[in-house]
C-alpha positions in Angstrom: 201.6 66.9 348.7 200.7 64.8 351.7 198.6 66.1 354.6 201.6 65.4 356.9 203.8 67.7 354.9 201.1 70.4 354.9 200.8 70.0 358.7 204.6 70.3 359.1 204.6 73.5 356.9 201.7 74.9 358.9 203.6 74.4 362.1 206.7 76.0 360.7 204.7 79.0 359.6 203.1 79.4 363.0 206.5 79.2 364.7 207.9 81.8 362.3 205.1 84.2 363.2 205.6 83.8 366.9 209.4 84.2 366.5 208.8 87.5 364.6 206.5 88.7 367.3 209.0 87.9 370.0 211.8 89.7 368.1 209.5 92.7 367.7 209.1 92.7 371.6 212.8 92.8 372.0 213.6 89.1 372.6 216.5 87.3 370.8 215.6 83.9 369.4 218.3 81.6 370.8 216.8 78.4 369.3 214.0 77.1 367.1 213.1 73.4 367.7 215.8 73.6 370.3 216.9 70.3 371.8 218.6 70.0 375.2 219.2 67.2 377.8 215.5 67.5 379.0 213.9 67.5 375.6 212.7 69.8 372.9 211.0 73.2 372.7 209.5 74.9 369.6 211.2 78.3 370.5 213.6 79.6 373.1 214.3 83.3 373.5 216.5 85.4 375.7 216.3 89.0 376.9 219.0 90.0 379.3 219.1 87.3 382.0 215.6 86.0 381.3 214.6 83.0 379.1 211.3 82.1 377.5 210.3 78.6 376.4 207.4 78.6 373.9 205.2 75.8 372.6 203.4 76.8 369.4 200.1 75.2 368.2 198.9 76.3 364.8 195.6 75.7 363.0 194.1 76.9 359.8 190.8 78.6 359.5 189.6 78.0 363.1 190.9 79.0 366.5 193.5 76.7 368.0 192.4 75.0 371.2 194.2 75.5 374.5 193.4 71.9 375.4 195.8 70.7 372.7 198.6 70.9 375.3 198.2 68.0 377.8 199.4 68.3 381.4 202.2 65.9 380.6 203.6 68.1 377.8 203.4 71.2 380.2 205.5 69.3 382.7 208.0 68.4 380.0 208.3 72.0 378.9 209.0 73.1 382.5 211.8 70.5 382.7 213.2 71.9 379.5 212.9 75.4 381.0 214.7 74.4 384.1 217.5 72.8 382.1 217.9 75.9 380.0 217.8 78.1 383.1 220.9 76.4 384.3 222.6 75.9 380.9 222.3 79.6 380.1 222.9 80.9 383.7 219.6 82.8 383.7 217.8 84.5 386.6 214.4 83.4 385.5 212.6 81.6 382.8 208.9 81.5 381.7 206.9 79.0 379.7 204.1 79.9 377.3 201.8 78.3 374.9 201.0 80.3 371.8 197.8 79.3 369.8 198.1 80.5 366.2 195.1 80.7 363.9 195.9 81.3 360.2 193.3 82.3 357.6 193.5 83.8 354.2 192.8 87.3 355.4 194.3 87.4 359.0 196.4 85.8 361.6 195.7 85.6 365.3 198.1 84.8 368.1 196.9 84.0 371.6 199.5 83.9 374.3 198.9 81.7 377.4 201.4 81.7 380.2 201.8 78.3 381.8 202.2 78.1 385.5 205.0 75.9 387.0 203.8 72.5 388.1 
């Protein structure tokens, strides 16, 4: 199996863990790898009239790094969030980065709220 396929599977596994955590917190997953007019987001969730755009970065055996999300990508996510705010007629939307570390004996999720630009 190629490293690219493994990287893809690792990303999907991280996204699944984050989606499960969001569901546990009472959010409804409205889209995974959601595409809209402004671009793509790993996860989009709804709770009442609030939306949550989430970018997931997953690593194996070492902590994922917050610097893996450049400023340009953060701006892109906020454009996606703004589009979804209007598309879903929401009152508010937030954007987060979730760093997922996987190891054979444990999983760690680190949630970072991204401020609007």
